Structures are given as structure tokens and as C-alpha cells.
C-alpha positions in Angstrom: 0.0 0.0 0.0 1.5 3.4 -1.0 1.8 6.2 1.6 -1.0 8.3 0.1 -3.6 5.5 0.4 -2.2 4.6 3.9 -2.7 8.2 5.0 -6.2 8.6 3.7 -7.4 5.4 5.3 -5.8 6.6 8.6 -7.8 9.9 8.4 -11.0 7.9 7.8 -10.4 5.7 10.8 -9.7 8.7 13.0 -12.7 10.6 11.6 -10.3 13.3 10.4 -9.0 14.2 13.8 -5.3 14.2 14.5 -3.0 15.1 17.4 -0.1 17.5 16.8 2.4 19.3 19.1 0.2 22.5 19.0 -2.9 20.5 20.0 -5.8 18.5 18.6 -6.9 19.4 15.1 -10.2 18.5 13.3 -9.7 18.4 9.5 -12.5 18.9 7.0 -13.5 15.7 5.3 -12.5 17.0 1.8 -9.1 18.4 1.0 -8.5 22.0 -0.3 -6.0 20.7 -2.9 -3.9 17.8 -4.0 -0.5 17.5 -5.8 2.1 14.8 -6.4 3.9 16.1 -3.3 1.0 16.0 -0.9 -2.5 17.0 0.2 -3.8 20.2 1.8 -6.7 20.2 4.3 -8.5 23.0 6.1 -8.5 22.3 9.9 -9.7 23.7 13.2 -7.1 24.0 15.9 -7.4 25.8 19.3 -10.3 27.8 18.1 -8.6 28.9 14.9 -9.0 27.9 11.2 -5.7 26.8 9.7 -4.4 25.0 6.6 -2.3 21.8 6.9 -0.2 20.4 4.2 0.8 16.7 4.5 3.9 15.7 2.5 3.7 12.2 1.0 6.8 10.3 0.0 6.8 8.5 -3.3 10.2 6.9 -3.4 11.8 3.8 -2.0 12.3 3.3 1.8 16.1 3.7 1.6 15.7 7.3 0.4 13.0 8.5 2.8 15.3 9.6 5.7 17.3 11.8 3.3 14.1 13.2 1.9 12.8 14.0 5.4 16.1 15.8 6.3 16.0 17.9 3.2 12.3 18.8 3.9 13.1 19.9 7.4 16.1 21.9 6.3 14.2 23.6 3.6 11.5 25.0 5.9 14.0 25.9 8.6 15.8 28.1 6.1 12.5 29.8 5.0 11.5 30.4 8.6 14.9 32.2 9.3 14.5 34.6 6.4 15.0 38.2 7.5 11.6 39.1 6.0 8.6 37.0 5.1 6.8 39.6 2.9 4.9 37.9 0.1 5.6 34.4 1.6 3.0 32.2 3.2 2.9 32.3 7.0 3.1 29.0 8.8 3.0 28.1 12.5 4.8 24.8 12.9 6.4 21.9 11.2 5.4 18.5 12.7 5.1 14.8 12.2 2.4 12.3 12.5 3.0 8.5 12.6 0.8 6.2 10.6 1.6 2.5 11.0 5.2 3.2 11.6 5.5 5.7 8.8 6.4 9.3 9.6 4.4 11.8 7.6 5.5 15.5 7.7 2.8 18.2 8.2 3.1 21.9 7.8 0.6 24.1 9.7 -0.1 27.3 7.9 -2.3 30.3 8.0 -5.5 29.7 6.1 -5.8 32.0 3.1 -9.0 32.9 1.3 -8.3 31.2 -2.0 -5.6 30.5 -4.6 -4.9 32.7 -7.7 -6.5 30.0 -9.7 -9.8 30.6 -7.9 -9.3 34.3 -7.6 -9.1 35.0 -11.3 -12.7 36.1 -12.2 -12.9 39.7 -13.5 -9.8 40.8 -15.4 -8.4 44.2 -14.6 -5.2 46.1 -15.5 -4.7 46.9 -11.8 -4.7 43.2 -10.8 -2.3 42.4 -13.6 0.1 45.0 -12.5 -0.2 44.0 -8.9 0.5 40.4 -9.9 3.5 41.4 -11.9 5.0 43.4 -9.0 4.3 40.6 -6.6 6.0 38.0 -8.8 9.1 40.1 -9.5 9.5 41.3 -5.9 9.1 37.8 -4.4 11.3 36.0 -6.9 14.0 38.7 -6.7 14.1 38.4 -2.9 14.2 34.6 -3.0 17.0 34.6 -5.6 19.0 37.1 -3.5 18.8 34.5 -0.6 19.9 31.7 -2.9 16.5 30.2 -3.0 14.8 28.9 -6.2 11.1 28.1 -6.1 11.1 26.0 -9.3 7.4 25.4 -9.6 5.4 28.7 -9.4 1.9 28.1 -10.6 -1.5 29.8 -10.1 -2.4 27.1 -7.5 0.5 28.0 -5.2 -0.1 31.7 -5.3 -2.5 32.4 -2.5 -4.8 35.4 -1.9 -5.6 36.8 1.6 -8.6 38.7 2.8 -7.1 42.0 1.6 -6.6 40.7 -1.9 -2.8 40.6 -1.4 -0.8 37.7 -2.9 1.6 35.3 -1.1 3.7 32.4 -2.4 3.8 28.9 -1.0 5.6 25.6 -1.8 9.0 27.3 -1.8 11.9 25.0 -2.5 15.6 25.3 -1.8 18.2 25.9 -4.5 21.3 23.6 -4.7 23.5 26.6 -5.5 23.4 30.4 -5.4 22.9 30.9 -9.1 19.2 31.7 -9.7 17.7 29.3 -12.3 15.8 30.9 -15.1 12.8 28.6 -14.6 11.4 31.1 -12.1 11.8 33.8 -14.7 9.9 31.5 -17.2 7.2 31.0 -14.6 6.7 34.8 -14.3 5.9 34.9 -18.0 3.6 31.9 -17.8 1.7 33.3 -14.8 1.1 36.6 -16.6 0.0 35.0 -19.8 -2.3 32.6 -17.8 -3.9 35.6 -15.9 -4.7 37.3 -19.2 -5.9 34.3 -21.2 -6.7 31.5 -18.8 -4.0 29.3 -20.3 -0.3 29.4 -21.2 -0.7 28.0 -24.7 -0.1 29.8 -28.0 1.8 32.8 -29.1 -0.7 35.5 -27.8 0.0 39.0 -26.6 -1.0 40.6 -23.3 -2.2 43.7 -25.2 -4.9 41.6 -26.8 -6.7 41.8 -23.4 -5.0 44.9 -21.9 -4.4 47.4 -24.7 -2.7 49.9 -22.3 0.0 47.3 -21.4 1.6 46.8 -24.8 5.1 46.8 -23.5 4.4 43.8 -21.3 4.0 41.8 -24.5 7.8 42.0 -24.9 8.4 41.2 -21.2 6.3 37.9 -21.5 8.0 37.1 -24.8 11.5 37.4 -23.3 10.5 35.4 -20.2 9.3 32.5 -22.4 11.7 32.6 -25.4 14.0 29.6 -26.0 16.7 31.9 -27.2 19.1 32.3 -24.3 20.4 35.6 -25.8 17.0 37.2 -25.6 15.7 35.6 -22.4 15.8 37.4 -19.1 18.2 35.7 -16.7 17.6 37.7 -13.6 14.6 39.7 -12.2 16.9 42.8 -12.1 17.4 42.5 -15.8 13.6 42.3 -16.3 12.9 45.3 -14.1 15.5 47.4 -15.8 13.8 46.6 -19.1 10.4 47.6 -17.7 11.7 51.0 -16.5 13.2 51.7 -19.9 10.0 50.8 -21.6 7.5 52.6 -19.4 9.6 55.6 -18.2 7.8 58.9 -19.0 8.9 62.3 -17.8 6.0 63.7 -15.7 6.1 67.0 -17.5 5.8 65.2 -20.8 2.7 63.4 -19.6 1.2 66.7 -18.3 2.0 68.5 -21.5 0.4 65.8 -23.7 -2.8 65.7 -21.6 -3.1 69.5 -21.8 -2.3 69.5 -25.5 -5.0 67.0 -26.4 -7.6 69.0 -24.5 -6.6 72.4 -25.8 -6.2 71.4 -29.5 -9.8 70.0 -29.5 -11.2 73.2 -27.9 -8.9 76.0 -29.1 -11.5 78.8 -28.6 -12.4 77.9 -25.0 -9.2 76.6 -23.4 -7.3 77.2 -21.2 -9.9 77.9 -18.6 -13.2 75.9 -18.7 -15.5 74.4 -21.3 -18.7 72.3 -21.4 -19.4 70.1 -24.4 -22.4 67.9 -25.4 -21.5 67.8 -29.1 -20.9 64.0 -29.7 -18.7 64.6 -32.8 -16.3 66.8 -30.7 -16.4 64.3 -27.8 -15.5 61.4 -30.1 -12.7 63.5 -31.7 -11.3 64.2 -28.2 -11.4 60.6 -27.2 -9.9 59.4 -30.5 -6.8 61.5 -29.6 -6.5 59.5 -26.4 -6.9 56.3 -28.3 -4.0 57.2 -30.6 -1.8 58.1 -27.6 -2.8 55.1 -25.5 0.7 53.6 -25.7 2.3 56.9 -24.7 0.2 57.3 -21.6 0.3 53.6 -20.7 -1.0 53.0 -17.1 -0.5 56.7 -16.2 -4.0 57.7 -17.3 -7.0 56.8 -15.0 -10.7 57.3 -14.8 -12.0 57.5 -11.2 -14.5 58.6 -8.6 -13.8 59.1 -4.9 -14.0 55.4 -4.2 -13.0 53.7 -7.5 -10.0 54.1 -9.8 -9.2 52.2 -13.1 -6.7 52.5 -15.9 -8.2 54.5 -18.7 -7.5 52.7 -22.0 -10.2 53.9 -24.4 -11.7 52.3 -27.5 -14.4 53.9 -29.7 -17.3 51.5 -30.5 -19.5 51.6 -33.6 -22.7 51.8 -31.7 -21.9 55.2 -30.1 -20.5 53.7 -26.9 -16.9 54.2 -25.7 -15.0 51.5 -23.9 -13.0 53.0 -21.0 -10.9 49.9 -20.5 -11.0 46.2 -21.7 -14.6 45.8 -20.7 -16.4 48.9 -19.3 -18.6 50.4 -22.0 -20.3 53.8 -21.5 -22.4 56.2 -23.5 -21.3 59.7 -22.8 -23.9 62.5 -22.5 -21.6 65.5 -22.0 -18.2 66.5 -20.7 -16.5 69.4 -18.8 -12.9 70.1 -19.3 -10.8 72.3 -17.0 -7.4 73.6 -18.2 -5.1 75.8 -16.2 -1.8 77.5 -16.5 -0.7 75.0 -13.8 -1.3 71.8 -15.8 -1.7 69.8 -12.6 -5.1 71.3 -12.3 -6.3 69.9 -15.6 -9.0 67.3 -15.7 -11.9 65.9 -17.8 -15.3 65.3 -16.1 -17.4 62.7 -18.0 -21.2 62.5 -17.5 -22.5 59.1 -18.8 -26.0 58.0 -19.2 -27.8 54.9 -17.9 -27.3 52.2 -20.5 -29.5 49.5 -22.0 -28.8 45.8 -21.3 -27.9 43.3 -23.9 -30.0 40.1 -24.5 -27.9 37.0 -24.2 -29.6 33.6 -24.2 -33.0 35.3 -23.8 -31.9 37.2 -20.6 -31.2 41.0 -20.2 -27.6 41.3 -18.9 -25.2 44.2 -18.4 -22.1 42.0 -18.6 -21.5 39.7 -21.5 -18.9 38.8 -24.2 -18.7 38.5 -27.9 -16.8 35.6 -29.5 -15.2 35.9 -32.9 -16.8 39.4 -33.4 -20.3 37.8 -33.9 -21.4 35.3 -31.2 -22.8 36.6 -28.0 -21.9 34.5 -25.0 -22.4 35.0 -21.2 -19.7 36.6 -19.1 -19.3 33.3 -17.2 -18.8 31.3 -20.4 -16.1 33.8 -21.5 -14.3 33.6 -18.1 -14.5 29.8 -18.1 -13.2 29.4 -21.6 -16.1 27.2 -22.7 -19.5 27.9 -24.2 -22.6 25.8 -24.5 -24.6 25.7 -27.8 -27.5 23.4 -28.5 -26.3 21.0 -25.8 -22.7 20.9 -27.2 -19.7 22.3 -25.2 -17.4 24.5 -27.3 -13.8 25.3 -26.3 -13.2 29.1 -26.8 -10.1 30.7 -28.1 -9.3 33.3 -25.5 -7.8 35.7 -28.0 -11.1 35.9 -29.9 -13.2 37.1 -26.9 -14.3 40.7 -26.3 -15.7 41.6 -22.9 -18.5 44.1 -22.3 -19.6 45.6 -19.0 -22.2 48.4 -19.0 -23.3 50.5 -16.1 -27.1 50.6 -15.6 -27.1 53.9 -13.8 -26.3 57.4 -14.9 -23.1 58.8 -13.3 -19.8 60.7 -13.5 -16.2 59.9 -13.9 -13.1 62.1 -13.8 -10.2 61.4 -16.3 -6.7 62.6 -15.2 -3.1 61.5 -14.8 -2.5 59.1 -11.9 -0.6 60.8 -9.1 0.2 63.9 -11.3 -3.0 65.8 -11.5 -4.1 67.5 -8.2 -7.5 65.9 -8.0 -6.2 62.4 -7.4 -3.5 63.4 -5.0 -4.3 61.4 -1.8 -4.4 64.7 0.2 -7.4 65.8 -1.8 -9.7 62.9 -1.2 -12.0 65.3 0.8 -12.3 67.4 -2.3 -13.3 64.4 -4.5 -15.9 63.3 -2.0 -17.4 66.8 -2.0 -17.6 66.7 -5.8 -19.4 63.4 -5.9 -21.8 64.5 -3.2 -22.7 67.4 -5.5 -23.1 65.0 -8.4 -25.7 63.0 -6.5 -28.2 65.8 -7.3 -30.2 65.7 -10.5 -27.9 68.0 -12.5 -24.5 69.7 -12.4 -24.4 73.3 -13.4 -21.6 75.7 -14.3 -21.6 77.4 -10.9 -21.1 74.1 -9.1 -18.2 73.3 -11.4 -16.6 76.7 -11.0 -16.8 76.2 -7.2 -15.2 72.8 -7.7 -12.3 74.4 -9.6 -11.7 76.8 -6.7 -11.7 73.9 -4.3 -9.1 72.1 -6.4 -6.8 75.0 -6.3 -7.2 75.3 -2.5 -6.4 71.7 -1.9 -3.5 71.2 -4.4 -0.3 70.2 -2.6 2.3 71.6 -4.9 5.8 70.1 -4.8 8.6 72.7 -4.3 10.0 73.9 -7.6 13.7 73.7 -7.9 
């Protein structure tokens, strides 16, 4: 009988209750996850929910003692790291004995879910957060001489604050970081965007504002050793070169686009409900999408998203890879101090789309013609006349409409005064005023005065 079968029969006979150094633990009857290396269960110990990973040995008896020693040494080294940021928190390393066989068990903090389960609604912010998590964590581990060697969506966990942590960390045999962790970064990023790691597809197909990440993923996954990144430092240096934009250049470009479309009214203040002029303004931002990258955002006092516009044929404008809005009118403020510039967008309530006979505000289109549900698009499979069809991720377009009328600002992230963290009170005051049935010129002029009062200008050299 192999160790896995022996262990599972033991749990059944003990009604999933085990004794450990930290106390008695009641396991759930079904595991949270399985792998070749072991099984993970949720358990209740001393009044707390925990996760327990049981490591199961698959080799011959002669090699088990050496395997156990390496396993203990590996987790001792991890526990002694000077920082545990981005790494799973665990409470103890213990052993249980089953018919004379020692089975190691790691007691860990219970996390909300894995990245595999967390991936539901795609967003640029989550993609960037995942990229920074992967590079920061792998860079730190490599600096400690530790190679993970098997980073997958399943062993990236998500806590209650939507922060990522890495588990199943292995020890390197030497201090030279192996490029397999670099390859894993590219695979995880591609998986997040497309739901799989197959095919030669680009990140910008899903996230148009992140075009330079296409090259990053390509260089992570290439078989050409001359082009492949060999260290995280090399990757991050490439990112900085690609995305670096002088703040003044960003401010000037935003101001230029606004003023060139309203040369008679700006600088100062202008209101526009002319759809032709609005489309012309937004088409300028479409053309400069790669220049602005992730620096341009649309936001309220509680929500902020990367602004990556697309003009649609039906009169709608997509603000990112899914959010589709119909604009009623806009206000533009342009100042001699470009940090006070902004665009206020007033959008209408929108009509639902009918998919499978139901009115929905979230759906997807496959191959530019077939309407499918949002859930089918996320799962990668559609059902048609009783048949299950595998979907090509690169041929799916997402749509998410807002049923209620509302307002968004468009401005440069961290550069324009409105979205400076110090001015959150000003933003809340704005959106309180927007809750009324209309916004008139006098309210907006008052808003501009508030902006200037709250701006926290850096000292000029």
C-alpha cells in the first residue's frame, strides 16, 4: 500500500481528527487541494482555522530519511529569512506517525483562495499588482539563494485584503538563480490574461494599455538564451526603460490633447455635449494610448481604473478592456498649472444586452459575432445546442455596462491634483454634489476653486 492510500485510510479511521504538538486538530473531510507532493486540508485547531499540508513520500524506503532531512532543512531556512513579505505564513512543522511511517505536516495560515480561484474579473490593476508581486518575491528569494522551481496559479494564495503570497517554496542547490522562475513569471502573466499558457498570444490583446508587457512575457518564455531574461533585475531594468515617461511630458500631452480640441475655450473651462467633438477628443487619447500607458486613469472618490479607451461603432466608448459607457456630455478644465487639468465625464444609464434570452449588463462576444455569457467567457467554454465548445481566449471581447447614470473624472494618476491622496475630501465633496439631478456651471466653478485650495504643490527647484 502506498503512503497516500495509507494516510487517507488513517484519516477515515480517526474521523479526520489528528494530534499535533500544537494541539488536537479537526480536519475537513474534503481536501483543499492535491498535488504529487502532498495534500492540503482545512482544519480547526485551538479555536482557529488553519491549513495543513501533508507531504507524502513516493520513493523507496532507503531514500526516505534523506528526503525528510531535506524537507526539514528547507522550511527551517525559510523560517529564518529576515523578512517574510509575500511568503506564506506558517505556525509549525510537525510529524504524525501512521503504521510506523512518519508523515510530515506543515501548519499554515488559512488563506481565502488561490490565484487559480481568484481569477474572475480581469483588470489592469490586478495584472500590474500580480507582476510586482512576482518580481518582488522572486527577486528576494533569488537574493537569498532560493529557487522556487514550480510557481503556478495554484501555489499563489490570496488573503482577505486581496494581497498575494507564495507557497511551496523549494531550496536551491547553489546560489545561481535558475531561469525557470523567470519563465514562470511569463507563464503566470499569460495565464492571468488568457486562462492558459498555450499559443503565441499577446497581453495587449486583453489589456491594450500594457503593450510593452508583450515584450516582457516574450522574453520570459523565449528559448533563445540571448534574448531571455536571466535575472529579475534585468527584467525590471527593461520595464523601467519601456515605461519611463517624464511627468512633465505626460502633463503637457494631456493638456495639448484638451486644448487642441477646444482652441477657442481653453485654457480655462469648457462644457461640451457635441458628440462629434467628444468622439474626436477621445480618439486622440486612443491614438496616444501607448504613450500614456497606465498613467491615465478614470475615477470617482472610491474607484480608480486604468483609462484605455476604444471607440465603438454603436456610439459607446469602452473605457478599458470591458467597461462600455455612453457619454452625455463632458466638462474640461485647463489651467496655467497643468496639474489642475481634468476631464469630467457625464455618462447615461445604459441598456442591457440580451444573451440567451436574458437581459444582462455583462457579456462577451466571441469571434466578433457570437454573444456569450460573461461566465462562459471567463471559463473558456460555451454551450450551444447542448454541445460544449472550447473558446479561443484571443477571440473574446468583454463588455460591462453601467445601468445607472453617473460621473467619472479622467486625469493623470498621481500627477493631477484631483487624485492626490491629500485631496480625497475634495473628491468626496464633488461626488456629493453629483448626486443631485444635475451639475451646473456654478457648481463646477466652485469645484475648480476647491481644487486650487487643496492642491499640494511640490517645491519647484
